[in-house]
N, C-alpha and C positions, 0 to 999 in steps of 0.2 A: 678684414681691413682695419688698420689702426685708426683710431679716432684722432681728432685734433688734440685732444687731451693727452693721448698716448705720445704724440710727437712733442708736446710741450714739456714732458717730464723725462724724456729719454736720456738727457744728460745729467740729471740730478738723482743721485743715489737714494737720498731720503725719500723724495717724492715717488720714485719708481717702486721702492720697497713698500711704502705705505699703500700705494695703489694696488700692488700685487696682494698684500695682506688683506686689505679691505674687501677686494673682490672675492678672494677665496673664503674669507671669514663669513661672507654672506651668500655663498653658494653660486658665485659667478665664475666663469672660466678665466683663468690667468695662466699664461705659459711661462715656464722657467726661462724661456729664451729671451724674455725681455731684459734679462741681466747680461746678455752676451756683450753688450756695448761697454761693460765695465771690466772686461777681461782682456788680457794681453794675447799675443799670437799663440802662446802655448796652451791657452784655454784656462789659465789661472787668473784669479781676481788680481787687478793691478795693485801693487804694493802701496802706491801713493794714496789709495782710498783710505788707508788706516789713519790718515790725518783728519778725515772727516768723521768726527766722533758721532755726530747726529745721524749721519748715514750708516755708520757701523751699527748703531743701536737699532735702526729701522730694518736693516738687512738681517740682523740677528733675529728679530721678531718675525720677519717674513719667512725665514728659513724653517720655522716651526709649523708652517702650514704646508709643508712638503708632502708629496705622495711617495709611496714606496717606489724605489727605482729612479727617483729624480736626482741624479748624481750632481747636477749643478747646484741644487739646493743643499745637498750634503756638504759640498765644498764651501758653500756660502756660510754654513754654520761653523765649520771648522775654522775658516778664515776669520770670521768675526769673533768667535770665542777667543782665539789666540790674541787678537788685537785688544779686545775689551779687558782681558785678564791682565794686560800690561799697562792699564790706564793709570799710571802714577802721576803723569804731568797734567792731567785734566781735572784738577781738584773741584772745579765748579760742577762738573757732571758726575763726580765719583759716587755720590749717593744713588743716583739714578742707574749708573752702570752696575753697582753692587746689587741693587734690587733686581735688575733685569737678569743678571747672571744667577741669582738665587732661584728664580723661576721666570720663564718667559711669560709675556702677557696672557697668552692663550691658556696657561696652566694655573693662573691665579684665580681664586674665588673672586667673583665679580665685585662683591661689596668690600672685601679686604683690599683689593687693588684700588678701588675708589678711595678707601680710607687712607691708604698710603699716599696716594697722589695728592689728596687734599692737604694732608699734613706736610707733604714735601713743598707744596706751593704756598704754604701759609706765610713764609717770609719772602716770597717772590712776587709781591703784589704789583710791583711795577712792570712785571713781564707778562701779566695776564689781565684779562677783563675782570675787575674786582667784583662786578655784579654777578658774573657767572660763578666765581668762587663762592660768594655768599649764598647763592641759590644751591650750589652743591653741598655746602655745609648744612643748610636748612633741610634739604632732602635727606641727607644721611642721618641727621639727628631725629627727624620725624620717623624715619624707618626704624631707628634704634628704639624709639619710644613704643612703637608697635610691637617690636620683638620683645621688649621687656614686659609688656602687658601679656603677651602670649606665654612667655616663660613663667610669669607669676601664676597664671591659670594652670599651667602644666605642673608646677610645683605642688599645688594642692592635690591634683590628680595622683601624682607619684606618691605623695605621703599617704593618701587614702588607699592606694593599691598595696603599699607596704611590702613590695618584693624585697627591697634591700634590707628591710627590718626583719622579715620572716626568714630570709634565706641568707645565711652568713657568707656563703661563697659568691654571692652576686655583687658585682661592682656597682657602686652608686654613681651613675654617669648620666644623669638627666640633662645637665647643661651641655655636655659634649654631644648628647643625642640631638638636642635642639640645634646646636651648631651645625651638625650634619644636615638636618632637615632644612635649615635656613640656607645652606650652601646649595642644595639640590633645587629647592623651590624659593628663590630669593624675592620674586615679585610680591609686592604687598597684597595684591588681590588674592593670593593663595594662603591666607592666614589659617583657614580651617585645614587646608592640606598640610601646612607645616606642623600644626599641632598633632594631626593624625600620624604624620610621618615620624614625629618625635616619639610617639608611643610605639611605633613599629621598631624604630632604632633601639629603644630601651629594651624591647622584648628580644631583639636579636642579640644584644649583649648578654641578657639573662640566659638565653639558650646556649650561647657560646661558652659561658662560664659553666653551665650544666654539663656540657659535653667535654670541655677541656679540663675542668677542675674537680667537679663533684662526682659525676656518675661512674659506676663500674660498668664494664662493657655489657654484661648481661642485662643490667638495668637500662642502659641506653638503647639496647635492642628492643626492649619492651616499650620504652617511651616512644621510640620512633614508630613502632607498630601502632600504638594508641593514636599518635598524631595522624598517621596515614588513614586510620579508620574514622577519625574525627567523631567519636562516639563518647558522649559524656559519661555513659555507664561504664565504658571500658576504663575510665580513669581510676575507678575504685581499686584496680589491681596494682596501681603504682605506689611506690614509697611516698610518704607524705610530702616531702619536698618536691618531688617530681609532679605530684598531683597539683600542688600550688602553681607550678610553672604551666602545666597543661591547661588548667582552668583559666589562668590569666591570658594565655595565648588565645583560647577560644573566645573569651569575653571581649578582648581587644579587637579581634578579627570580626566578630559579629557586630560590634558597635560601629566600626568603620564602614562595614558593608551596608549597614542600615542607613548611615549618613549618605553614602554614595547613591543608594537607591532613592532616597528622598530628594537629593539635589540633582541627580543626573538621570534617574529613571532606569538604571541598569542594575541587574543583580550580579554584583561582582564577587559574591561570596565563593562560588566554586573555583574561580580563578585565583583568588587570594589564598584559599586553602591549599590549592595545588602548589603554589610557590613555597608555602611553609613546609609542605611535605618534601619537596625537592631539597630545601635547605637542610632539614633535619637528616635526610638520607646522606647528604654530602658531609655533614658533620660526623655522621656515623662511620662513613668510609675512613675519615681521618682518625677517628677513635680506634677503629680496628687496626689501622696501620701502627698506631702508637702501642696498643695493647700487645700486639703480636711482634713488635720490633721490626716491622717491615719498612723498607725504604723503596718507594716506587721510583720508576724512571721519571725524568722531568715531564715527558709527554703524558704519562699516566697521572701525574700530580696535577698538571695544568687542566686536564679534562675534567677534573673534579673541582679544582681550585676556584675557577671563575664563578661557580655556583656557591661554594662555601664562603666566598667573599661576602655574601649577602647582597651583592649588587643587584641581581635580578629581582629579589624581593622588594628592595627599595624602589627600583625603577617601575615595576609593575604597579605597585601602590601609587607611585607618582603619576603614572599614566591615568589612573582612574581619578586621582585627586586634583588634576590640573586642567580640568574642563576641556579635555580633548573631544573632538567630534568622533563619537564612538559608533562603530558599526560592527555587525557580527564578523565580517571579513577582517576588519582591523584587529579585533580581539584574537581571531585565529592566528594572525601574523605575529602578534606580540607574544602570545603564549608559546609560540615556537622559538622564542629567543632569537630575534634578528641579530645580525652581526654587530650593530652598534651597541646593543646591550651586552653582548659577549665582550667586545673590546673595552668598554667602559668598566665592566666588572673585573676584567683581567688587570687593568691598570690599578684598580682598587686593591686587588689581592697582592700584586707584585710590589706596590709601594709599601704595603704592610710588611711583606716579607723582608724588604731591604732593611727595615729598622728593628724588626723583632726576631729575625733569623738567628743572630748570634746568641741572644738570651735564651731562645727556645732550644737551641742546640746544647747549651750548657746545662739546661734543666732536664734535657732528655725528653722534651715534648714531641708532639707530632711533627713530622718532617715539613720543611718549607721548600720552596723552589731552589733556594740557595744550597741546602743540603743535598737535594736531588741532583743538581748540576755538578756540585763538587764531587760527588761519588761517581756519577756517570761519566764525567769527562776527566776525572782525575786531576782537578785543578785546585788552586788555593781559594780561600774564601774571598779574597779581593778580586780575583779573576771571575769568580762566580757572580759577584755583585755587579761587575761591569757587564757581564752577559745579561743579567736580569734588567739592567738599565737599557740595554739595546732592545730587549723584548718590549719594554714599556714604550720606547720610542716607536717601534713598529706598530704597536696598537694605536698610538696617536696618529700615525700616518694613515692607518686604516680608517680611523674615525674621520680624518680630514677628507679622505676620498669618498667615504660613505655619504657625506653631505651632498655629493654630486650624483649619486646613484638614484634612479627613479625609485621612490619608496612610497608606501601607503601612509607613512607617518609624517606628521607635520614637522616643519623646521623647529617649532617650539619644543617638540619632544626630543628631537636630536640635541638641542641645546641642553635639555634636562639631563640627558645621558652624559654629555660632556661635563656638565656641572658635577656629576658624581666623580668623574676622573679628576676634575680640578680640586674638589674637596679632598680627594685622596692625597694629592701632593701637599696641600696646606696642612693636612692632619698629620702626615708622617714625614715631612721634609726635615724636621729637626727632632726626631724621636717619636715614640709611640703616643700619639695624642689621645688615645683611648685607654690603653692599658696602664700607662704611667705618665700622665701629662706633665711636661716640664714647664720651664719658664716661658719658652716660645709659644707653646700651646696656650698657656694662660694669657699671654699677651694678645694672641689672636682672638681668643674669646672676649677679652676685655675690649679690644678695638671694635669688635663687631657688635657686642651686646651691652657693654657696661659703661664705657668712657666716652662721653659726647665729644664730637669734633670741636677743637678749640681749647680743650682742657690740657693738651700737651703738645709739644713740638717734636718733630722727627729727630 
């Protein structure tokens, strides 16, 4: 039965779209049929709706909460995209339209979206509640101060650890690692979790460089075997640089596991070790492909790629670091890699492939999804990229739908998984934000961590 509120918004596109989006965003049922009143007799959206720019923006945002197979929402996205891309006569809303087309609201990192909106509203004081804007600025700057304090502490840890100093092949990416951690666990109460997750991300980058840049295949086979055994004595057979990596991995994992035991009363060590073993094995699969000149099918690649993205490692750590209500049954479920972890991790991998694929192809590195699809389907790079974008969209639709499936996991953990996917878009939307950070990546880091609100205008 429609509520009185349903009846009150049925003729207003903005309100209907907002209602649909908010219900789906928070796990409440919302049917795509509520947009039927905005269609003509042929089932297409009415052309005169394109004059309602506020409604177009809201419908565009709502369309990104679609489930797979919802053709009405697919049509809504195509219709609104076409309208918004031609918005040359609406200069007042042009910054908002450009920002929305860059990434929809659901795919922006929460704090970056908040920062953009605060900056956007800075010169529009007459259109909003000024007290609310000031509170938003205060909240953002307080959060930034907390992040800066955490990053300062981590900088000391990173210098003392000395991986970037001892190992010439390792990228020095502590700030980017913290950026990722802050994206996945943005709530201020998770400060210890953010610091731990930063250490995990820095270790992932180190291992990625070890497998991609430094190690020979026989050495990597040995290293993977040592990680699988998790025996400090076995490290003695490794080359010196690999020994440094293995020891750092063990120390970081043991340290975080001790903290989880102290704070939550759970021995997470076996589960954390298991995820590192899976990650190293997936890295080794890619190293073998590269060393032997093998090009897997897209299906073979994807079966390994969601693990080698490192998404499962980041999310399993986040599970233990975000004060979830832990039970043995819940741990069994999460170690089995539920669909939402797979989908978020796949988005992470495919977003990376879209920006690194061409460079890796030119260097002759391990294959990416783009190479695999180009070869298997016999298509151009541009067509392969479009196919990968469609796969990313399908994973988002799957995550949208998984929010409605009866699950042992909390809504908060589902949000954490989606935060990983959001981080992927913000990290790779304008280039490789980890491998070779450009100006846009630097601007994002500055907006989140360095430059207080009020010090610049949009």
